[in-house]
Every structure is written in C-alpha cells, then in structure tokens.
N, C-alpha and C positions, 0 to 999 in steps of 0.2 A: 424688302419689307416696306410696307406702306408707312409713311410718316403720319403722325397724329395731326389732325386738323388743328388750326389755331383756334382755341376756345375763347380767346379774349375778344371783347367787343372790338369792332373794326375802327370806329371813329375815335379821335383823341378825347373828345368830351365824354364819350361813353366809357372810355378807359378810366378817366378821372372819377366818374360816377361810381364805377365798380370799386375803386380803391376807397372812396369815401364811405360807401355802403358797408364794406368790410370793416372799416375802422369804427363806424358807429355801432356795430353789433356789440363791441366791448362795453358800450354804455347802455345796452339793452334797447337801442333804437332799431326799428325796422324801417325799410325804405321801399319806395316805388319810384320808377323812372317815368319821365314824360307825363306827369300828372297835370290835369287841366283843372285849376281851381275855379275858373269862370270862363265863359266863352271869350276867345281872343288871347288867352294867356296859357302857356304851357311851361311848367317848371321842369328843369332837368332832373332834379331829385327832390322828393319830399320825404321827410323822416318823421316818424311818429314815436315819441318817447314813452317810457313806462308810466309816466304820470299824465299822459294825454297831450304832452307838449308837441307842437308842430313846428318843424324847421323846414325852411326852403333853402336848397343849395343850388346855386347856378355854377355850372362848370365851364370855365373859359380856357380854351386851349391856345389862344394867341392874342396878341394885341388887337388885331383886326376883329377877331371874334368879340372881344369886349367892346370895342369902339362902335360896332354895328348893332349892339344890343340896345334897343330903345324901349324895351318893355319892363326891365327889371324892377323899376320903382313901383310898378303895379302889383308886384308880388308881395310887397311889404304888408298889405292889409289882409293877407291870407295866411300869415304865419306868426308864431311867437318870436322867432329869431330868423335872421337872414344871413347867409354865408356865401362867399365866393370860394370856389375850389379851383386851384390853379396848380401847375407843376412848378418845379424848381427853377425853370428858365423864364417864367412869366414875370414881366416888370410890375411888381406889386404896387409901386408908387402910383400907378394909374387907378387903382381901386379906391373908391370913396372911403373916407374916414367914417367911422360910425357904423361899419358893417363888419360882419364876421369874416374871418380868413382861414381857409383850410389849405394846407400844402398836401398835394396828393400825387400818387401815380396809380398804375393799374392794380397795385397789390395792397396798398395801405394808404393812410392819411394821418395827418396830425393837425389838430386845431391850434392855430397860432394865435388867433384873436377871436374871442366870443363876440357874436353879434349882440347888440343891445336887446334886452327882453322887452317886448311890447305885447302883453297878454291879449289874446283874442277874446272878443266878447263871447259869452257862453253859447249863444245861438249860432254864431259863425263857427265856433269850435265843433259843435255838434254836426253841422253840415259838412265840415272838412273831414272829420273822422269817418262819417258815413261815405263820403266820396272816396276817401282813402281805402276803406274796406271794400267797396264795390269795385274799385280799380284793381286792387290786389286779387280779389276773388275772380274777376273776369280774366286777368292775366293767367292765373292758375288754371282756370277752366280751359282756356285756349291752349295752354301747354299740354294739359292732360288729354284734350280732345280737339286737335287742330281744326277739325271740320266745323266746329261751332264758332270759331273766331269771326267769321263773316256774318254771323247771325246776330251778334250782340255788339252794341256800342256802349262806351262808358262816357 
C-alpha cells in the first residue's frame, strides 16, 4: 500500500507559520504567508483580525536564521503588532525586548508575549487590507486554477 505524502510544509519556517496560522484562527484571525507589504520586504506571515487589526509574524527556525535577518525592523511600519514565532529550542534571549513572542510548532502555537500595539494610520491600513485581500484571492485562484498562476502577480 502506498504511504500518504507528507502534507506538512517542507521548510522549518513554513512549519512554524502553519502552527501560528492554526492557532490564530481561534482568535478569528486569518493569515497569508509571504506577503509583500512594500517592494523589498516580504513577511513570513501576515494576520488580519476581526476588527481589521494587522499583525506581522516573522518565523525564525534557528539562531543563524535570526542573526541574518536584517529587514525585520522595516516590517514595523506595516502592522499594528509584530511577533517572532519560534520553536521550543530557539534561544529566545536573542529576540529584542518590546516585540511579541509566539512559541510554535507545525500544529499549534501559543502567544507568550503580546507585541506592543502601534496602530496603523487609516490610509495605510486601507492599503494593507486591500493588499491582503488581493494576495489571498490570487492564492486561491492559483490553487483552483493552477494554469492562471503564471498570468497574475501580486
């Protein structure tokens, strides 16, 4: 009998993103992976809450992954709250104070520390919600019709 394929994402950061996305559903947040808020930046996970709040979650799978990330501070102006998502083996003392912390695995996550709230200006929030919606719709369309994936950019 054939074995079932591994349906989990292959990369450690993607596995963390999956667990965080699952956990945030209990708070009525929806998520998209690899969202581009502005040219030159790509966040691992962006979450949109029931009241329009926007969270950015950066998934770090190792010390080296964190130490080589030079763009994370640029994400702060594109969200209401910023979080790091790491697994139980990650040395959390490396993470900057004043940022959110989520402990995650491929199946679930727990918010250990809320990131400080810095509300987005209304015009920027509108742009980000529209980008989020277009990104999500484009992903869904590519899933439903893989032939269209190469025709559209987000």
